[in-house]
PAVEX-599550 format. One line per 3 residues: number of its first residue (from 1); their letters; for each residue x, y, z of C-alpha. Coordinates in nm, 4 decimals. Layout:
# PAVEX-599550
NUM = A = X,Y,Z ~ ... .
//
This chain:
# PAVEX-599550
1 = MTQ = 5.5200,10.6923,-9.4277 ~ 5.2159,10.6755,-9.6793 ~ 5.0791,11.0607,-9.7945 .
4 = QPT = 4.7046,11.1429,-9.7313 ~ 4.5020,11.2042,-10.0178 ~ 4.4005,11.5379,-10.1512 .
7 = SLD = 4.0866,11.6758,-10.2447 ~ 4.2360,11.7061,-10.6063 ~ 4.3079,11.2955,-10.5365 .
10 = RRL = 3.9538,11.2247,-10.3712 ~ 3.7743,11.4485,-10.7213 ~ 3.9361,11.2531,-10.9830 .
13 = WLL = 3.8623,10.9602,-10.7866 ~ 3.5157,11.0479,-10.7868 ~ 3.5322,11.1532,-11.1436 .
16 = GAT = 3.6567,10.8161,-11.2829 ~ 3.3901,10.6217,-11.0415 ~ 3.1128,10.8482,-11.1918 .
19 = GAA = 3.2477,10.7758,-11.5542 ~ 3.2689,10.4200,-11.5362 ~ 2.9151,10.4048,-11.3528 .
22 = LLA = 2.7685,10.5904,-11.6384 ~ 2.9235,10.4060,-11.9155 ~ 2.7825,10.0630,-11.7564 .
25 = GCG = 2.4525,10.1469,-11.8839 ~ 2.4114,9.8086,-12.1214 ~ 2.4710,9.6230,-11.8226 .
28 = TPA = 2.3023,9.7665,-11.5619 ~ 2.0347,9.5583,-11.4298 ~ 1.6805,9.6808,-11.4962 .
31 = PRR = 1.3277,9.5727,-11.3072 ~ 1.2028,9.2429,-11.4154 ~ 0.9270,9.2559,-11.6788 .
34 = TAS = 0.6712,8.9710,-11.7792 ~ 0.7003,8.8092,-12.1359 ~ 0.3321,8.8652,-12.1819 .
37 = RSQ = 0.3415,9.2085,-12.2058 ~ 0.3862,9.3655,-12.5996 ~ 0.6589,9.5816,-12.6705 .
40 = PAV = 0.6725,9.9443,-12.5491 ~ 0.5937,10.2106,-12.8209 ~ 0.8605,10.3337,-12.9859 .
43 = RSA = 0.8102,10.6434,-13.1946 ~ 0.7058,10.6110,-13.5894 ~ 1.0457,10.5827,-13.8374 .
46 = PSL = 0.9923,10.4717,-14.1696 ~ 1.0791,10.1217,-14.1832 ~ 1.3992,9.9586,-14.2846 .
49 = ALD = 1.3115,9.7142,-14.5889 ~ 1.6979,9.5066,-14.6381 ~ 1.7641,9.2087,-14.8738 .
52 = TAE = 1.6590,8.8926,-14.7223 ~ 1.9717,8.7700,-14.8746 ~ 2.1992,8.9697,-14.6278 .
55 = REA = 2.0198,8.7760,-14.2831 ~ 2.3069,8.5666,-14.3494 ~ 2.6229,8.8276,-14.3761 .
58 = AVA = 2.4387,9.0072,-14.1289 ~ 2.5122,8.6570,-13.9102 ~ 2.8487,8.5707,-14.0102 .
61 = RAM = 2.9265,8.9811,-13.9865 ~ 2.8524,8.9835,-13.5956 ~ 3.0545,8.6658,-13.5669 .
64 = LVV = 3.3265,8.7911,-13.6979 ~ 3.3511,9.0644,-13.4075 ~ 3.3251,8.8613,-13.1252 .
67 = NTP = 3.5845,8.9383,-12.8561 ~ 3.6120,9.3258,-12.9787 ~ 3.6139,9.5075,-12.6823 .
70 = YRY = 3.3339,9.6686,-12.5501 ~ 3.3636,10.0811,-12.6318 ~ 3.0721,10.3458,-12.5178 .
73 = GGN = 2.9928,10.5193,-12.8467 ~ 3.2172,10.2692,-13.0304 ~ 3.1479,10.1316,-13.3654 .
76 = TIE = 3.4375,9.9793,-13.4966 ~ 3.6677,9.6917,-13.4529 ~ 3.9415,9.9042,-13.4263 .
79 = GGF = 3.7678,10.1020,-13.1555 ~ 3.5390,9.8750,-12.9957 ~ 3.1354,9.8603,-13.0179 .
82 = DCS = 2.8612,9.9448,-12.7778 ~ 2.5350,9.7410,-12.8834 ~ 2.3800,9.9792,-13.1041 .
85 = GLV = 2.7077,10.0457,-13.2690 ~ 2.7877,9.6891,-13.2954 ~ 2.4341,9.6116,-13.4624 .
88 = HYV = 2.5077,9.9584,-13.6784 ~ 2.8513,9.8155,-13.8339 ~ 2.7349,9.5172,-13.9102 .
91 = FTD = 2.4570,9.6089,-14.1794 ~ 2.6740,9.9379,-14.2833 ~ 2.9707,9.6884,-14.3599 .
94 = LGN = 2.6990,9.5369,-14.5604 ~ 2.7036,9.8000,-14.7933 ~ 2.3927,9.9778,-14.6505 .
97 = SRL = 2.4404,10.3593,-14.5676 ~ 2.1750,10.6023,-14.3321 ~ 2.1334,10.3356,-14.1603 .
100 = PRS = 1.9827,10.4481,-13.7413 ~ 2.2413,10.4524,-13.4642 ~ 2.0966,10.4232,-13.1160 .
103 = TEQ = 1.8930,10.1044,-12.9882 ~ 1.5870,10.3397,-12.9946 ~ 1.6419,10.4586,-13.3267 .
106 = WAA = 1.6549,10.0632,-13.4527 ~ 1.3296,9.9667,-13.2753 ~ 1.1752,10.2568,-13.5032 .
109 = AST = 1.3229,10.2001,-13.8109 ~ 1.2338,9.7915,-13.8031 ~ 0.8916,9.5899,-13.7835 .
112 = PVP = 0.7925,9.3881,-13.4455 ~ 0.8778,8.9813,-13.5207 ~ 0.6810,8.7457,-13.3039 .
115 = EES = 0.8165,8.5121,-13.1031 ~ 0.7580,8.1942,-13.3233 ~ 0.8688,8.3718,-13.6501 .
118 = LQR = 1.2654,8.5117,-13.5017 ~ 1.5125,8.4417,-13.8125 ~ 1.8750,8.4504,-13.8011 .
121 = GDL = 1.9712,8.8386,-13.8583 ~ 1.6961,8.9799,-13.7151 ~ 1.7527,9.2525,-13.3647 .
124 = VFF = 1.6701,9.1641,-12.9917 ~ 1.6071,9.4289,-12.7819 ~ 1.6080,9.4551,-12.3750 .
127 = NTT = 1.5430,9.6835,-12.1146 ~ 1.8590,9.6641,-11.9012 ~ 1.8455,10.0697,-11.7332 .
130 = GKP = 1.4796,10.0483,-11.6521 ~ 1.3979,10.2513,-12.0122 ~ 1.2828,10.0345,-12.3039 .
133 = WSH = 1.5268,9.9892,-12.5998 ~ 1.8370,10.0654,-12.3720 ~ 2.0203,9.7431,-12.5527 .
136 = MGI = 2.0401,9.5171,-12.8192 ~ 2.1653,9.2196,-13.0272 ~ 2.1391,9.0392,-13.3688 .
139 = YVG = 1.9798,8.7178,-13.3154 ~ 2.2254,8.4266,-13.4408 ~ 1.9783,8.1326,-13.4165 .
142 = NGQ = 1.9332,7.8397,-13.1547 ~ 1.8412,8.1181,-12.8823 ~ 2.1530,8.3322,-12.8874 .
145 = FVH = 2.2413,8.5988,-12.9589 ~ 2.5407,8.8382,-13.0655 ~ 2.5795,9.1694,-12.8400 .
148 = APS = 2.7967,9.4069,-12.7092 ~ 2.7505,9.4325,-12.3239 ~ 2.8804,9.6787,-12.1233 .
151 = TGG = 3.2161,9.8750,-12.0285 ~ 3.5103,9.6189,-11.9442 ~ 3.3447,9.3142,-12.1438 .
154 = TVR = 3.3786,9.2431,-12.5224 ~ 3.1339,9.1230,-12.8152 ~ 2.9995,8.8114,-12.6940 .
157 = KDS = 2.7116,8.5508,-12.7613 ~ 2.4537,8.5305,-12.5406 ~ 2.1304,8.3163,-12.4407 .
160 = LSS = 1.7894,8.4942,-12.4566 ~ 1.7255,8.2626,-12.2102 ~ 1.9784,8.2835,-11.9925 .
163 = RYF = 1.8531,8.4807,-11.6365 ~ 1.9601,8.8054,-11.6943 ~ 1.8474,8.8496,-12.0706 .
166 = AAR = 1.4798,8.6861,-11.9943 ~ 1.3765,8.8808,-11.6905 ~ 1.4531,9.1988,-11.9666 .
169 = YLG = 1.3852,9.0942,-12.2967 ~ 1.1280,9.2928,-12.4974 ~ 1.1108,9.1114,-12.8340 .
172 = ARS = 1.2059,9.0924,-13.1712 ~ 1.2282,9.3097,-13.4355 ~ 1.3586,9.2794,-13.8246 .
175 = VFA = 1.4841,9.5700,-14.0812 ~ 1.4445,9.3012,-14.3262 ~ 1.2196,9.3266,-14.6654 .
178 = AQ = 0.9066,9.1252,-14.5626 ~ 0.9163,8.7191,-14.7642 .
//
């Protein structure tokens, strides 16, 4: 004999389903975007000008946390990462302080990089929710980037040319001083 779900059971299920949907923001499909458009506007902020010698250290640090669980709002190995938390962790762990936290803040504190000038350690940005600057990762070379994709996933390496990310790519930006 099975019990009928109670009103409380239905509310708890709805709350859980709603929470899961909200937490999946970094993996939600967005409208397709053509590569010929320029990067969306971002509010002005002082640009970071980190030492270019930190590029390879940033890439190494990002690669070391591959397979760490995704967690919305997370910014530690122990607690997991969301996309901007991963970037914050990588650069903070390299001795930098007072860094941005959200993807839009990272975009505001970085400078656009032309596609032909993309270098390891640069940041790559995507529109995954229908809103610019909704996802980001760290470029690691050979058309690949490391990112924390979505609820239920882990930090991983993906291709900029994958069907999903190529359609949502906004462009690259750098936090490093011009050479």
